[in-house]
C-alpha positions as CSV (number, residue, x, y, z in Angstrom):
1,M,50.5,112.8,87.0
2,A,54.2,113.1,85.9
3,K,55.0,111.5,82.6
4,K,58.2,109.4,82.3
5,S,60.6,110.3,79.5
6,T,60.1,108.1,76.5
7,S,63.8,107.9,75.7
8,S,64.5,104.2,75.0
9,E,68.2,104.9,75.2
10,R,70.0,102.9,77.9
11,K,72.5,104.7,80.0
12,P,75.7,102.7,80.6
13,N,76.2,101.7,84.2
14,P,78.8,104.1,85.7
15,A,80.3,101.3,87.8
16,L,81.0,99.3,84.7
17,M,82.6,102.3,83.0
18,K,85.0,103.1,85.9
19,P,88.5,101.9,85.1
20,V,89.7,99.1,87.3
21,Q,93.3,97.9,87.8
22,P,94.1,94.3,86.9
23,D,96.6,92.6,89.1
24,E,99.8,91.0,87.6
25,I,98.1,87.6,87.1
26,L,95.2,89.0,85.1
27,A,97.5,91.6,83.4
28,V,99.1,88.7,81.4
29,I,95.7,88.4,79.5
30,V,94.1,91.8,79.6
31,G,97.1,94.1,79.9
32,S,98.4,96.1,82.9
33,T,96.7,99.5,82.3
34,P,93.4,100.4,84.1
35,I,90.4,99.6,81.9
36,P,86.7,99.5,82.4
37,R,85.2,96.2,83.8
38,S,83.4,95.8,80.4
39,E,86.7,95.9,78.6
40,V,88.2,93.3,81.0
41,T,85.4,90.9,80.1
42,K,85.8,91.7,76.3
43,K,89.5,91.0,76.4
44,L,89.0,87.8,78.3
45,W,86.6,86.5,75.8
46,D,88.8,87.6,72.9
47,Y,91.6,85.6,74.6
48,I,89.3,82.6,75.1
49,K,88.1,82.5,71.6
50,K,91.6,83.2,70.0
51,N,93.1,80.2,72.0
52,E,89.9,78.0,71.5
53,L,89.4,77.5,75.3
54,Q,85.6,77.3,75.2
55,D,84.5,73.7,75.8
56,P,83.2,72.4,72.4
57,K,80.6,70.1,74.0
58,K,79.5,72.4,76.8
59,K,79.8,76.0,75.7
60,T,79.3,77.4,79.2
61,N,82.6,75.8,80.3
62,I,86.0,77.4,79.9
63,N,89.1,75.2,79.7
64,A,92.0,77.0,81.2
65,D,95.5,77.2,79.7
66,D,98.5,78.1,82.0
67,A,97.7,81.9,82.0
68,L,94.0,81.4,82.8
69,K,94.7,78.6,85.3
70,A,96.5,81.3,87.3
71,V,93.4,83.6,87.2
72,F,91.1,80.7,88.0
73,G,93.1,79.7,91.1
74,G,94.5,76.5,89.6
75,K,91.3,75.1,88.2
76,K,91.5,73.4,84.9
77,Q,87.8,74.2,84.0
78,V,85.3,76.7,85.2
79,T,81.8,77.8,84.1
80,M,81.2,81.3,82.6
81,F,79.5,82.4,85.8
82,E,82.4,81.0,88.0
83,M,84.8,82.9,85.8
84,T,83.2,86.3,86.5
85,K,83.6,85.7,90.2
86,L,87.2,84.5,89.9
87,V,88.2,87.3,87.7
88,S,86.8,89.9,90.2
89,A,89.4,88.7,92.7
90,H,92.1,90.0,90.3
91,I,90.8,93.5,90.0
92,K,91.6,96.4,92.3
């Protein structure tokens, strides 16, 4: 019987590490240079926190300012899960 390696080290998902190109709309928030998907998410959250856009009553909701409204297709508020899907549309 072959024994599995006991390494508890998680390997990063290569798909998440591959640089992606934000479009002009998303670039306003995360910059225009190609960055890994994980960095896109990190920069988005930094922006949301810096501008206090997380709904204080329901933390899973994000309130959009003008820049985010463009990313969210004109929606004033989206859930975190919806945000991931909407952001994907702005990545090449």
